[in-house]
C-alpha positions as CSV (number, residue, x, y, z in Angstrom):
1,M,-3.4,-37.5,-7.8
2,A,-5.0,-35.4,-6.7
3,A,-6.3,-36.5,-3.4
4,A,-2.1,-36.4,-2.6
5,L,-2.0,-33.0,-4.8
6,A,-5.6,-31.7,-2.2
7,G,-3.6,-33.7,0.9
8,L,-0.1,-32.0,-0.3
9,A,-2.3,-28.5,-0.9
10,G,-3.4,-28.3,3.1
11,A,-0.5,-29.0,4.4
12,G,1.2,-26.7,3.7
13,A,-1.9,-23.9,3.9
14,A,-2.0,-25.5,8.1
15,L,1.9,-25.2,7.4
16,G,2.5,-21.6,6.8
17,A,-1.2,-20.8,9.0
18,A,1.3,-21.9,11.7
19,A,3.6,-20.6,10.8
20,C,2.0,-16.7,10.7
21,G,1.9,-16.5,14.3
22,G,-1.5,-14.3,15.6
23,N,-4.4,-16.6,16.2
24,D,-3.3,-20.6,17.5
25,E,-5.8,-21.5,15.7
26,I,-5.9,-23.3,12.2
27,P,-9.0,-23.8,10.4
28,G,-10.4,-26.7,9.2
29,T,-11.3,-26.3,6.4
30,F,-8.8,-25.0,3.8
31,T,-10.6,-23.6,0.1
32,T,-8.7,-23.1,-3.4
33,N,-10.1,-20.7,-6.3
34,L,-8.2,-23.4,-9.0
35,P,-11.5,-24.6,-11.1
36,G,-11.4,-28.5,-11.6
37,P,-12.3,-30.7,-9.7
38,I,-13.4,-30.0,-5.7
39,T,-11.2,-31.7,-3.0
40,Q,-11.9,-30.7,0.4
41,V,-8.4,-31.0,3.0
42,S,-8.9,-31.0,6.3
43,A,-6.7,-30.4,8.7
44,S,-5.6,-32.6,12.0
45,T,-3.0,-30.3,13.2
46,T,-3.6,-28.4,17.0
47,A,-2.1,-25.7,17.7
48,S,0.1,-27.8,19.8
49,T,1.5,-30.0,17.1
50,A,2.6,-26.9,15.2
51,S,6.1,-27.3,15.5
52,R,5.6,-31.2,14.5
53,A,5.3,-30.8,10.7
54,P,1.4,-31.3,10.2
55,S,-0.5,-34.0,8.6
56,A,-3.7,-33.6,6.3
57,T,-6.1,-35.8,4.3
58,A,-8.1,-35.5,1.7
59,T,-12.1,-36.3,2.4
60,G,-12.0,-37.0,-1.3
61,T,-14.2,-35.2,-4.1
62,T,-17.2,-34.2,-3.2
63,G,-17.6,-32.4,-7.4
64,T,-16.3,-30.7,-10.0
65,G,-16.0,-26.5,-11.0
66,T,-14.7,-23.9,-9.6
67,T,-14.3,-23.8,-5.7
68,T,-15.1,-20.0,-4.5
69,G,-14.2,-18.6,-0.6
70,S,-15.6,-17.1,2.3
71,T,-14.0,-13.8,3.5
72,T,-14.8,-10.4,4.8
73,T,-13.3,-7.6,2.5
74,G,-14.2,-4.1,1.7
75,E,-15.2,-1.7,4.1
76,S,-16.1,-3.8,6.9
77,G,-13.5,-6.8,6.7
78,P,-9.6,-5.5,8.7
79,G,-8.3,-2.5,7.2
80,G,-11.9,-1.4,6.2
81,A,-13.6,1.7,6.8
82,G,-11.8,4.8,7.4
83,D,-8.1,3.0,7.0
84,E,-6.9,4.8,4.2
85,Q,-4.0,6.8,3.9
86,G,-3.8,6.6,0.3
87,T,-1.5,6.1,-2.8
88,R,1.8,9.0,-2.8
89,V,5.0,10.0,-3.5
90,P,7.1,11.9,-1.9
91,A,8.2,15.4,-3.4
92,I,10.8,17.0,-0.7
93,F,12.2,20.3,-1.5
94,S,15.1,21.7,0.2
95,L,14.8,26.0,0.3
96,K,17.9,28.5,0.4
97,A,17.9,32.3,-0.8
98,G,14.7,31.4,-2.3
99,R,15.4,29.0,-4.1
100,L,14.1,25.0,-4.3
101,T,16.8,22.3,-5.0
102,P,15.5,20.1,-7.4
103,P,14.7,22.7,-9.2
104,N,11.5,20.0,-10.6
105,I,10.1,17.1,-8.9
106,G,8.6,14.4,-11.3
107,I,5.5,12.5,-10.2
108,P,4.2,9.6,-12.4
109,T,0.6,10.7,-13.8
110,F,-3.0,10.8,-11.9
111,I,-0.7,9.9,-8.3
112,A,-0.5,12.6,-4.9
113,A,2.4,13.7,-3.8
114,Q,3.6,14.5,-0.3
115,V,4.9,18.6,-1.0
116,T,8.1,18.8,1.9
117,V,9.8,22.1,2.1
118,T,11.9,22.7,5.1
119,S,13.9,25.5,5.2
120,T,17.5,26.6,6.2
121,D,16.7,30.4,5.6
122,A,16.1,32.2,9.7
123,R,12.7,33.2,8.9
124,A,9.3,31.9,8.2
125,H,7.8,31.1,4.1
126,T,4.2,30.9,2.8
127,V,4.6,28.1,0.2
128,V,2.0,27.7,-2.6
129,V,2.1,24.5,-5.1
130,K,-0.4,26.4,-8.5
131,V,-2.3,23.0,-8.7
132,G,-6.2,23.9,-9.4
133,K,-7.0,26.7,-6.6
134,G,-3.6,26.1,-5.1
135,Y,-1.9,24.4,-2.1
136,T,-0.7,26.6,0.2
137,F,1.0,26.0,3.2
138,S,3.2,27.6,6.4
139,V,7.3,26.7,6.6
140,S,8.5,27.8,9.7
141,P,12.0,29.3,9.6
142,R,15.0,26.5,9.9
143,G,12.0,24.7,9.2
144,S,9.3,22.2,7.0
145,G,6.1,22.9,5.7
146,T,4.5,19.6,4.4
147,T,0.8,19.7,2.3
148,R,-0.4,16.7,-0.2
149,V,-2.0,17.3,-3.7
150,P,-3.9,15.4,-5.4
151,G,-2.5,13.2,-8.4
152,Q,-3.1,15.2,-11.3
153,K,-3.1,14.3,-15.5
154,A,0.1,15.0,-17.4
155,G,2.0,18.9,-16.6
156,K,4.2,21.1,-15.1
157,F,3.0,23.0,-12.3
158,Q,5.2,25.9,-10.7
159,V,5.7,26.4,-6.7
160,L,5.3,30.0,-5.0
161,V,8.0,30.8,-2.1
162,D,6.4,33.9,-1.5
163,G,4.9,34.9,-3.9
164,K,7.8,34.3,-6.4
165,P,8.3,31.2,-9.3
166,A,11.1,28.9,-7.2
167,G,10.6,25.7,-7.7
168,S,7.7,23.4,-10.0
169,L,6.3,19.6,-9.6
170,T,6.1,17.9,-13.7
171,W,3.4,14.6,-13.1
172,G,3.1,12.4,-16.2
173,T,6.8,11.2,-15.0
174,E,8.9,8.6,-13.6
175,P,8.8,9.9,-9.5
176,G,12.3,11.8,-8.5
177,P,14.2,15.1,-8.8
C-alpha cells in the first residue's frame, strides 16, 4: 500500500513538474517532508514523454523517520537579496479645493502605506503625512505624488496639504475609506 501511494505521489509530482514549464528536465528523485517511512520515488519520465501520462517506480523503504528536502531559500536563493518590495496598502486620495477625498483611509496595524494624492487643481501642492518627523512630497498641477510610509501601531495621523489639515490615515483598521 505504501509503495502504491508513493508511486502515485511520484507520478503526481512528475506530472506537476512537466506541466509547470520552465526547465525541461524532471528531477530523478522526489523528497517529501512527511513523517513516517522514508520512501524514495524515482520518476521514469523524460521531457520527450511529458505529453503522455508519466509513470513512477517506488524503489522501496529505506528506513523510518522524517525526510527533509534541500532547497536554496533566503537571501541566496531565487528572489533573494535586493528584490524585497514589502507589504503595503495603497492609500489613494483625490485633492480638490484643498480637501482630500476620502477624508480618512484605514490601514491595518504595522502595514506600510503607499500614499498617493492626485490633484485636479491647476497649481502645485506640498503634502505632509504627519508620522514621526513627517513624510513630505509634492503634487504637480493636475498631477499626482506618492510616498511610502512605514507601518505604524494603532493611531490616527494627519495629512496636511500646503500646511493645513486636509485628511488622515488611521492605522489599526481594515484597509480602505
